[in-house]
N, C-alpha and C positions, 0 to 999 in steps of 0.2 A: 603491727610492724616489727615489734620485738621478736615475736614468735617466728616470723619469716626470716629475720636476720639470724636467729639461733639455728634454725633449720639449715640455712645456707652455710653457716659456719661448720655445722656438724658434717654436712655432705662434703665440704671442702677437706675436712680432716680425714674423712673416710677415703676420699680420693687420693690424698697424699700418702696414707698408709698403704693403700693398694699399689700405688706407683712405686713406693720404696721396696716393697716385697717383690713386685714383678721385676724390678731392676736387678735385684740380687739373683733371682732365678735366671733371668736372661743372661746375666754375666757368668752363670754357672758357678757362682760362689756357694750355692745351695740348690738342692732339687725341690720341686714342689712336694714330692713325697716326704722328704725330710721335714719340711715345714708343717705339713699336715699331721705327721706323727708327733712333732714336738708341741703342737697346740691342741692335740687330741680331737681332731676332726677327720672325717673321711677325705681322701684325695679328691673325690668327685665334688664334695661340698666346697672345698677350698677352691677348686677350679671354677665353680659357678660364681663364687664371691669375687674372685680376681677378674673374671670376665664380665661381670655385671649381669649375670644370668640367674642369680639367686632369687627365688620368688619370695622368700620370707624376709623378715627384718634382719639384716646382716650385722647389726650393731654389736651383738655379743661376740661374734667371730672377729669383728674389727678390733674389739677390745683385747682379745687374745693375741691378735697379730701385733698390736701396739706393745703389749707386754713382752712379746717375743723379740721385737725390734730393740726394746730398751735393754733387755738382757744381753743381746748380741753386742750392742754398743758398749756395755760395761765390760764384756769380755775383750773387745777390741782395745778399750782404753787401758786394760790391765793384761798386756800380752803374757801368756803363760809360757814358761820354759819347761813345761811338763814333758819329760822324755817318753811318757807312756810306760809300757811294760818294761821292767828292768830284769835282765837275766842274772839274778843273784846266784851264788853257789847253791843255795837251797832249791831255787827254781830249776837249776840245771839237773839236780838229782831227781826232782819230781818229773821233769821232762824225760829223763832217761828211763824212769820206771814206767811211764806211760808208753813210751816207744817199745820197751820190752814186752809189755802186756799185749800191745797190738800186733807186734811181729811174731811173738811166740804163741799167740792165741790163748792167753792164760789170765788168771786173776791176780791183781796186785791190790794191796791194802795200804793206804797212806793215811796216817792218823797222827794226832797230837794237838799241840796248843793252837788256839785261834790267833789270827793276825800274823802268821808267819809267811803268808803269800801263797797258800795252797790254792784257793779259789781262782785268784788272778792267773796263776800258772795253768790251771785247767782250761780257762778261757783262751789263753794264748795257744795252748796245744791244739785246741779245737779249731782256732782260727787259721792255723798254719798247716793243718793236716786234713786229708780227705777221709770221709766216712767215719767221723768222730761225732758221737751224739752225747750230749751232756744234759742230765736232768738233776734237779735239786729236790731232795726229799724234805718233808716238813710234817708237822703234826697232822695237817689235813690231807697229806699225800703219803702217809706212812703205811696204809693198808696194802695188801697184795694187789687188789683191783686198781686202786688209785695210782700206785707206783707203775704198774704195767701201762695204764692209760697215759701217764706222763711220757713214758718211753714211746708209745705209739704216736703221740702228738709231736714229739721231737723228730720222729721218723717221717713226719708229714702225712700220717695216716688219719686224715680228718674224719673219715667214716668208720673208724675202728669200732668194733662192738664194745659194750660196756660191761659184759660179764666175763669173769676171769678165764674160763675155759677157752671160749672162742678168741678172746683177746690174746691169750698166750700163744695160740696157734698161728694167728695172722702175724704176730711179731716175729715168731720163729721163722716163718716162711720169708718174711722181709729181710731178716738178718743173715740167713744162710748164704754163704758164698760172698759176703760183702767184704770180708777181711777188715772189718771195722773195729771200732772200740766204743763201748758204752761206758760212760763215766757217771757214777751216782755220787753227787756231792751231798754233804750233810747226812751220810748214810747211817749215822748213829740213831736216826729216828726210826729206822726199819726194824721190824721184829723178826724172829727166827723164820716163820713160814715164808715171809717175803724174801729174806736172804737166801733161803733154800731154793725158792723158785728162780731167783736170779742165777744161782749156781747151775741149776739144770738148764736154764736158757743158754748160759755160756757154753756148757758142754755140748749141747745139741746143735748149736749153730757155729761153733768154732770161732767165735769172735773173741777179742780181748775185752777185759772188764776191769774197771778200777773203782774200788769202794773207798770213799774219802770222807773224813770227818774228824771229830775229836777223839779223845782216848776211849770213849764208850764204844766206838766201832770195834776195837779189838776185843773188848769184853763181850759185845754182842756175838762175835764170831766164835767165842769159846764158851759162852753161857756162864762165864765165871768159873768154869770147870771143864774137864775134858771127858764128858760122857760120850757114849757111842754116837748119838745123833750129831752133836756139835763137832765131834772128831771128823765125821764124814765131810762136813762143810769146811772145817779148818784145814784139813789135809789137801784140799783143792787149791789153796792159796799158794801161788808160786813165789811171791815176794812180798815182804812187809817192810814199810818204811815209817819209823817213828820219828816225829819232829817235835821236840818238847820245849824248845825255846828259840828265840831269835838269835842268830849268830852275828857276831861283830863283822864278819866278812860280808854278810848281807847288807849291813848298814853302810859299810864302806862302798859297796857297789852302787847303792842308791845315792850316796853323797856324790860319787863321781858322775853318775848320770845327770844329776841336777846341778853339777858344777859348784858344789858347796865344799869349800876347802877350809883348812885351818884346824888346829888342834882343839880350840875352844868350841867351834861349831860341831866337830865330831863328838866331843864329849857330851854335849847337849843331846845330840841325836842318839847316841848310845843309851843315855839315860831315858829318853823318851821310848826307845824300842824295848826297854825292860819293863815298861808299864803294861797293864792289861790292854790287849789289842795290838801290841807290838808294832810290826811294820805298817799295819793299817793306820794306827794313830800317827806314826811318824810321817807317812805320806800325806795325810790330811794336814798335819802341821806345816810341812814343807810347802804344800800348795798355797796355804794361807799366807805364809811368810813371803812366798814369791809374789803374791798380789800386793802385799805391803811394800815390797822392794821396787815394784814398777819397772822391772827390767834391769835393775842394779843387782849387785851380788847379795846373796842371802847371808846375813850376819848372825852371830850368836844372839844378839839382842832381838832381832826380828823373829828368830825361832822361839825365844822365850815369850815374846809378846803374842805370837800366834798361838802357842800352847795355852797361855793364860786366857786368851779369847775363846778358845775351844772349850775350856774347862770352866768358864764363868758360870755362876749360879744365879746371877742377877736376872 
C-alpha cells in the first residue's frame, strides 16, 4: 500500500511540474526550445515528456525541470536591474574600430588588459550588425587547422573538410563578396603561421578582420622584432588599439546604467575596477549587490558585502 501511495505521489509531482512548464510555454514567457537548451536535452525529448509520449522513465528529466523552475522562481523573487550591455567610452572606441575594419575591409588589432570590456563589446557588435562572425582561440584551437575549422563552424559550414588546404579554400569561397567581418578573440593564442594565414584570407576575400586579445597579441604580430616576415604581417594592420587599464569614465557609465549614485558608492566601484579583472569583477559585484538589495538602491555597504562574498575563501 505504501509503495502504491509513493508511486501515486511521484506521478502527481511529475504532472504538476509538467503543467507548470507547459503553462509558461503557453503563456509565451519562454519557448520550448529555450527550456530544452537550458536543461540540456533535445527539443524532441522535451516535447515527448511534456506530451506524455516519452517511452523511457522521465524522472531524470522531470528532476531537471524542477531545478529549472526553482532557479526561475529565485530570479523572479530577486528582480534584476541589470541593464545588459553598457556603451562605455572604451566600448564606443572598440565599436568604432570594428566598424572601421568592416567598412574599409582592413585588419585592426585591439589588445591590452583583461576585464576592460573587450569581449562583451565584440558580442554586442556581432549582435547588432550583419555578416559578423566571431570565434575565440584557445590552446586547443590555436593550430592553423583548428582555427580555420572554428571559422568554418561559425560560418555555418557543418560539412567543412578537416584538412587545412581544402578548408581554407571553402572558407575563402564563402567569405568573398560578403562585406563581412571576422573577429578572432583571444588571438594571443595563435602562432605566426596561423596569423599569416588569416592575413592572406583577409586580403583574398576583402573582408574586415579584428584580432583581439591581451598584450601578447601585439608581440605575436611583431615577433618581438621587426624581421622581414613579421614586417609583412605587421604592415597589413590598418589600426591598432591598446587598452591598458580601466577608465574612470567607464565606471561612471556603468554606475549610471545601474542607477548607482553617490560619491561613496562611486569610490568603492572605482577601487573594485582597479583590481585584476577590472570591469568584469565590478559587474559581478554589482549584480550580487542588486540581488541583496531586492529592488532597493545599491549602497556602498551592499557593494562591499557583495565583493567580500565573491572573494571569500571559506
